[in-house]
N, C-alpha and C positions, 0 to 999 in steps of 0.2 A: 504493498500500500504506500502510495505516495502522499505526501503532502504539504501547503504551499510554503515556499521557502524563505525562511529570512531569519535575521538572527542578532546578533548586538549592534551593527549598521546600522539598520533600521529602526532600532527600540531608542538607540541612544538621539537618534534625529528627530524622531517624534519626540520623546520626553525634552531635550532641550527647545522644541520649537511650542511644547503645549505640555505645561507643567498637570496641570489637571489630567488630560489622557496618560500622562507619565506617571501618575499615582494609580492608574487605573491598569496601567500594565505590569506597574513593581506589585499588584495584589492578585492581578489573574494569574500572573508568569508567562511562559511561552505556550501559545493558543496552537493545536494540530486540527487542521480542516484540510479532507480529503481533495487532491486534485486527480481529476481523469484525464492523462496526458492526450488521450486521441480526443482530437475535438469533437469529429463525427458523433460517437459515443457519447462525450459529454452532452452536446445538444440534445442529444435524443433521452438523455435522464431529465435533463432541463424538462423538456417537453411533458413526459413522463410527471414528474411533482409540480407542475403548475395547479395551483390553486385546489391541493389537495394537500393532508398531512404528512409530516414527515413518515410517522408510520403507514400510512395507506401508500405514499410513494415507493416504501420500503417492498412492500408486501407486490404491488405491481411491477414495480422495476425487476423485483427476484423472477418472476413469473416469465417476463419477456426475456433475461437471460438463460432459462430453462427454456424456452421454446427456442432460441435461437441455438442452442448448444453453447451460451457464452462467448457468440461472436456477433457483437452488436456493430453490424456492417453492413451498409447498403445494399449488397447482393442479397446476403439471406433473409434482411427486411422485404425485400420485395420479393424473394422466393415463396415467403408463409404467407405474405397475403394479406388483405387489411383486415378482414374477418377473424383471422388470426391473432393478429395484435389487439384486434376488438376487445376479441377474449380472454384477455389478462386482464381484462378490470379498469377499461377505460371507455371513453365515451365513443362514437363514429367519429365527431370531429375532431379531436384527439388523435385518433389513430391514421385519420386521414393528412395530418398534419404530419404525422412521422412517415408514413407513405410517401408526402411529398418533396420530405424535406432528402428519404432514399434517393426518390428519382432525380432531383438537384444537382446527388453528389454523382450518380452516374451518367448524368450527360455531362456534366461538366460544368453544368450552370454555377455552380460555387464549387472550388477546388478546395477542399478541404484538408490537402496534404500540403498545401504553398499557404492556408493562411497563416500561419507561425511569419512569413514574412512580410507581412501587410501592417500598416500601423493600428494604433486601437480605433480610431475615429473610422477607417477603410472597412475593418472589419465589421464593425457594427453596421455598415451602410450597405455591405453587401449582404453580410446576416439579414437584415430587414425586410429582406424583397422576396424572402421566403415564409410561406402563412403558417401563422401561430407562433414567430419570433417576433417579439417587441426588443426595445430598445433595452430593457433589463435582463431580457433572457441573453440579448447579445453582451452586457457587460458582463454576468455571473459566468459566461464561457472563457471571458478574458480573464478572468479571477481565476476559476476552477480546473480550467485547462491549460490557457498558456502561462498562468502565473505570472499576468502583466503585473507590473509593482503599484500602479497609481490610478486605479478605477475605485472611485466613492459613488455607488449609484444614488442618485436621487430619487429614483422610483422604485426604492427598495424602502418598503414604509417599517421595518424594523432597524435598519440603520439611521432614518429621520429620529424615531425612538429613542436609540443608542444615544444620537447626540442633545438631545433633550433632556437625556435622564442626567449626561455628562455634565451639562451646565447650566440646568436645573430652570430650563426654560417649559411656560406652557406652550408657545408655538415656536415654530420656526420658519421661516421666510425664507424663498428659494435664494435670496440677496445672503442670509447669514451662514445659508448651506453651502454655499459658492465661496465664504469666506473660510468657514472651518477647511473646507475640503482644500484651499490652495495653501493652508498651514501647514497639511498634513504633508502635501507634493516635496519629490516625488514617492513618496511611500505610499500612498493612499489605500492600496490595498489591504496593508498592514495593519493601518487603522481601521479599516472596515474589520476586521476580523474582532476588532477589542469592540466595535460599537455594536456588531451583532450581540455578543458575549454577554455587555450591558444591558443589551436589548430582551436577552434571555434563549437568544436562539441558536 
């Protein structure tokens, strides 16, 4: 199992930039969050996890892996078909999204093997052309597959909740959010790990 990579460099920087966050980093210690290095597999997992609990997502994901003999690849998804994917415990719409992503990968519409060569914004722009993939889903792939170092997602409710907890805020404007995210840069993704922890995620 692989985890999001970070260490003393990132921790020292964040502590120097934001003493409040620094205290929480000290209190919480190192956080291990799994990454799935293969971006196609990671994206399929993200689609499965959309709008359902972690426990339900783990159950459905387990069934999909069993169905595909552990190989979550475009070819294996196309070969089993949408009915079998849906039968793992997801909606017809979600199964359709998964089939569409597999088709896009096979046709070369999205080349998952070369995604890592693109900038964060280029990756987001490319992925949101796929049905079922919004900016938040693309940002999660940047963190939990490509391990990009500087992603703080405004679209993530738990991240915003973590910020509000950290700074004792009742409300958080987009401008305030951007100010904090800039403070964490270039290690925003590490800050995100701690904001999630503060929000109980």
